[in-house]
C-alpha positions in Angstrom: -8.5 -75.5 -11.6 -8.1 -77.8 -8.7 -11.2 -79.4 -7.2 -11.2 -80.8 -3.7 -12.9 -84.1 -4.4 -12.9 -85.0 -0.7 -15.1 -82.0 0.2 -17.4 -82.8 -2.7 -17.8 -86.4 -1.5 -18.5 -85.3 2.0 -21.2 -82.9 1.0 -22.7 -85.5 -1.2 -22.7 -88.1 1.5 -24.2 -85.7 4.1 -26.9 -84.6 1.7 -27.9 -88.1 0.8 -27.9 -89.2 4.4 -30.0 -86.2 5.6 -32.4 -86.8 2.7 -32.8 -90.4 3.6 -33.4 -89.5 7.3 -36.0 -86.9 6.4 -37.8 -89.4 4.2 -37.8 -92.0 7.0 -39.1 -89.5 9.6 -41.8 -88.3 7.2 -42.8 -92.0 6.5 -43.2 -92.4 10.3 -45.4 -89.3 10.3 -47.6 -90.8 7.6 -47.8 -94.1 9.6 -48.9 -92.1 12.7 -51.5 -90.3 10.6 -52.7 -93.6 9.2 -53.0 -95.0 12.7 -55.0 -92.0 13.9 -57.3 -92.1 10.9 -57.8 -95.9 11.3 -58.8 -95.4 14.9 -61.2 -92.7 13.9 -62.9 -95.0 11.4 -63.3 -97.6 14.1 -65.0 -95.0 16.3 -62.1 -94.4 18.7 -59.2 -92.0 18.8 -55.5 -92.5 18.7 -53.7 -89.8 20.5 -50.4 -91.6 20.1 -50.9 -91.7 16.3 -51.7 -88.0 16.1 -48.8 -87.1 18.4 -46.4 -89.3 16.3 -47.6 -87.6 13.1 -47.4 -84.1 14.5 -43.9 -84.6 15.9 -42.5 -86.3 12.8 -44.0 -83.6 10.5 -42.7 -80.9 12.8 -39.2 -82.4 12.7 -39.3 -82.6 8.9 -40.4 -78.9 8.7 -37.6 -77.9 11.1 -34.9 -79.7 9.0 -36.2 -78.1 5.8 -36.3 -74.7 7.4 -32.7 -75.1 8.7 -31.6 -76.1 5.2 -33.2 -73.0 3.7 -31.6 -70.9 6.5 -28.2 -72.4 5.5 -28.7 -71.7 1.8 -30.2 -68.2 1.8 -27.6 -65.7 2.8 -30.1 -63.0 3.8 -31.2 -65.1 6.8 -27.7 -64.9 8.4 
């Protein structure tokens, strides 16, 4: 049995990189949500914070949905 270690290394590197990117984008979404909630507590509104949170969470959901699409063969 011959294992192609290069391919395994590439898959590992890509999965770690994408995981790190999704975590960073999600963290920016949490930061936007915190900005929005902080502004609400002070009696104002933060449209930018809400938009930031919404876009970041939407991007994370899109990446997860694409990953599920790639893994589940019935979706192809």
